[in-house]
C-alpha positions as CSV (number, residue, x, y, z in Angstrom):
1,M,15.6,2.4,-7.1
2,E,13.6,3.4,-4.1
3,G,10.9,0.9,-5.0
4,A,13.4,-1.9,-4.9
5,N,14.6,-0.8,-1.5
6,D,11.1,-0.7,-0.2
7,S,10.4,-4.2,-1.5
8,V,13.5,-5.6,0.2
9,A,12.6,-3.9,3.5
10,G,9.0,-5.1,3.3
11,G,10.1,-8.6,2.7
12,G,12.4,-8.5,5.7
13,I,9.7,-7.1,7.9
14,G,7.3,-9.7,6.6
15,G,9.7,-12.5,7.5
16,I,10.0,-11.1,11.0
17,V,6.2,-10.8,11.4
18,A,5.7,-14.3,10.0
19,S,8.2,-15.9,12.4
20,V,6.5,-14.3,15.4
21,S,2.9,-14.9,14.1
22,F,3.1,-18.5,13.0
23,R,4.6,-20.2,16.1
24,Q,5.2,-23.9,16.5
25,Q,3.0,-24.1,19.6
26,D,0.1,-22.8,17.5
27,R,0.3,-25.7,15.1
28,A,-2.3,-27.8,16.9
29,S,-4.9,-25.0,16.6
30,G,-4.2,-24.5,12.9
31,Y,-2.0,-21.4,13.3
32,I,-5.1,-19.2,14.2
33,P,-3.0,-16.3,15.5
34,G,-0.9,-16.2,12.3
35,L,-4.0,-16.4,10.1
36,W,-5.6,-13.5,12.0
37,T,-2.4,-11.5,11.7
38,T,-2.5,-12.1,7.9
39,V,-6.2,-11.0,7.7
40,A,-5.4,-7.8,9.7
41,A,-2.5,-7.0,7.4
42,Q,-4.7,-7.5,4.3
43,I,-7.4,-5.2,5.8
44,V,-4.8,-2.5,6.4
45,I,-3.5,-2.8,2.9
46,C,-7.0,-2.5,1.4
47,I,-7.8,0.6,3.5
48,T,-4.4,2.2,2.6
49,A,-5.0,1.5,-1.2
50,S,-8.5,2.9,-1.0
51,L,-7.4,6.1,0.8
52,L,-4.5,6.5,-1.7
53,M,-7.0,6.1,-4.6
54,L,-9.2,8.8,-3.2
55,Y,-6.2,11.1,-2.7
56,F,-4.9,10.6,-6.2
57,R,-8.4,11.3,-7.7
58,S,-8.7,14.5,-5.7
59,Q,-5.2,15.6,-6.8
60,N,-6.1,14.8,-10.5
61,K,-9.3,16.8,-10.2
62,K,-7.3,19.8,-8.8
63,A,-4.9,19.5,-11.6
64,D,-7.7,19.4,-14.2
65,R,-9.2,22.6,-12.7
66,G,-5.7,24.3,-12.8
67,E,-5.5,24.5,-9.0
68,K,-2.4,22.2,-8.7
69,V,0.6,21.4,-10.8
70,L,1.6,17.8,-10.8
71,A,5.3,16.9,-11.3
72,G,6.2,20.4,-12.4
73,H,4.1,20.2,-15.7
74,V,1.4,22.6,-16.7
75,G,-1.2,22.3,-19.4
76,E,-2.3,19.3,-21.4
77,S,1.0,17.4,-20.8
78,T,0.2,17.3,-17.1
79,P,1.0,13.8,-16.0
80,R,-1.7,11.9,-14.2
81,V,-1.2,10.5,-10.7
82,Q,-1.7,6.8,-11.4
83,G,-4.2,4.8,-9.4
84,P,-6.4,1.8,-10.1
85,N,-8.6,2.1,-13.2
């Protein structure tokens, strides 16, 4: 259920950021500050996802070499840390 809680919290935070970023007085300029806020958020998300992918790969390689145990399982049933394929 933790994922559901994170989604609800993220949606709430997103609503707050949107209400501050897309202001009525910026309507004439095409909401430029809001659009740049969106671009910045997407860049942060891409960097975070890339760093997590690299981290998961390194953890999987350690598990394959027997240097690390993932989720308490040892051997061929070692679960893989899932990242993008």
